[in-house]
C-alpha positions in Angstrom: -6.0 1.4 14.9 -9.1 -0.7 14.8 -10.2 -1.6 11.3 -14.0 -1.4 10.6 -15.8 -3.5 8.0 -16.2 -0.4 5.8 -12.5 0.2 5.9 -11.8 -3.4 5.1 -14.2 -3.3 2.1 -12.6 -0.1 0.8 -9.1 -1.6 1.1 -10.2 -4.7 -0.8 -11.9 -2.6 -3.6 -9.1 -0.1 -3.9 -6.0 -2.3 -3.6 -7.2 -5.9 -4.1 -6.2 -7.1 -0.7 -7.5 -7.1 2.8 -5.8 -5.3 5.8 -4.3 -8.5 7.1 -2.5 -9.1 3.8 -1.4 -5.4 3.8 -0.1 -5.7 7.3 1.6 -9.1 6.8 4.0 -8.3 4.0 6.2 -5.3 3.6 6.1 -5.6 -0.2 2.3 -5.4 -0.1 2.5 -2.3 2.0 4.9 -0.7 -0.4 2.8 -1.5 -3.4 -0.3 0.1 -1.7 1.6 3.1 -0.5 3.2 3.7 -3.9 -0.2 3.6 -5.5 -1.6 6.0 -2.9 1.3 8.4 -3.6 0.8 8.2 -7.4 -3.0 8.8 -7.0 -2.3 11.8 -4.7 0.2 13.3 -7.1 -2.2 12.8 -10.0 -5.1 14.4 -8.1 -2.9 17.4 -7.3 -2.0 17.8 -11.0 -5.7 17.6 -12.0 -6.7 20.2 -9.4 -3.8 22.5 -10.6 -4.9 22.2 -14.2 -8.6 22.9 -13.3 -7.5 25.9 -11.3 -5.5 27.2 -14.2 -8.5 26.9 -16.5 -10.8 28.7 -14.1 -8.4 31.6 -13.6 -7.6 32.2 -17.3 
């Protein structure tokens, strides 16, 4: 996949590293992917709670 400058900037802002750092070390990739999974699970929880409030 070709990385664009916008994707690079987003990676730097979100995870504090550029794509080459992410790609170079497995530990960096795992740190980023664990954070992404945690954020995903949190967003699912927030949506479920909001839906529960709407459908009361």
